[in-house]
C-alpha positions in Angstrom: 123.5 95.6 86.6 124.6 93.2 83.8 124.2 95.7 80.9 125.5 98.8 82.4 127.5 98.4 85.7 129.3 101.5 85.1 126.1 103.4 84.9 124.9 102.1 88.4 123.8 104.9 90.7 122.6 105.4 94.2 119.1 105.3 92.9 119.6 101.9 91.7 120.8 100.8 95.1 117.8 102.5 96.7 115.6 100.3 94.6 117.1 97.3 96.2 116.7 98.4 99.7 113.1 99.7 99.2 112.2 96.2 98.1 113.5 95.2 101.4 116.7 93.7 100.5 119.6 93.8 103.1 123.1 95.0 102.1 124.5 91.3 102.0 121.7 90.3 99.5 122.5 93.4 97.6 126.3 92.5 97.6 125.7 89.1 96.5 123.3 90.1 93.5 126.3 92.3 92.4 128.7 89.4 92.7 126.4 87.1 90.8 126.1 89.6 87.9 129.8 90.3 88.1 130.6 86.5 87.7 128.4 85.8 84.8 129.8 88.8 83.1 133.3 87.7 83.6 132.5 84.1 82.6 130.8 85.3 79.4 133.6 87.5 78.4 136.2 84.8 79.0 134.1 82.2 76.9 133.4 84.8 74.2 137.0 85.8 74.2 138.2 82.4 73.4 135.9 82.3 70.4 132.8 80.2 71.7 130.2 80.3 69.3 126.7 80.7 70.7 123.8 78.9 68.8 121.2 81.5 69.0 118.3 79.1 68.1 119.3 76.7 70.9 120.0 79.7 73.3 116.3 81.1 72.5 114.8 77.7 72.9 116.5 77.2 76.3 115.3 80.6 77.5 111.7 79.7 76.6 112.1 76.4 78.5 113.2 78.5 81.8 110.6 81.1 80.9 113.1 83.9 80.4 111.5 84.8 77.0 
């Protein structure tokens, strides 16, 4: 959803429902992805520089990488 929202298809939605998510949870997941995407575009559009070393370190601490 975050990387390819314009390429989301019914099969993607079906995967949520097969995982026993309800429609409201599906909607909330879409809203969370959209909000993060919006905030990222706004901050990057204003020239925020990302410290990649810090980002990678923070991701490791949160077990994202």
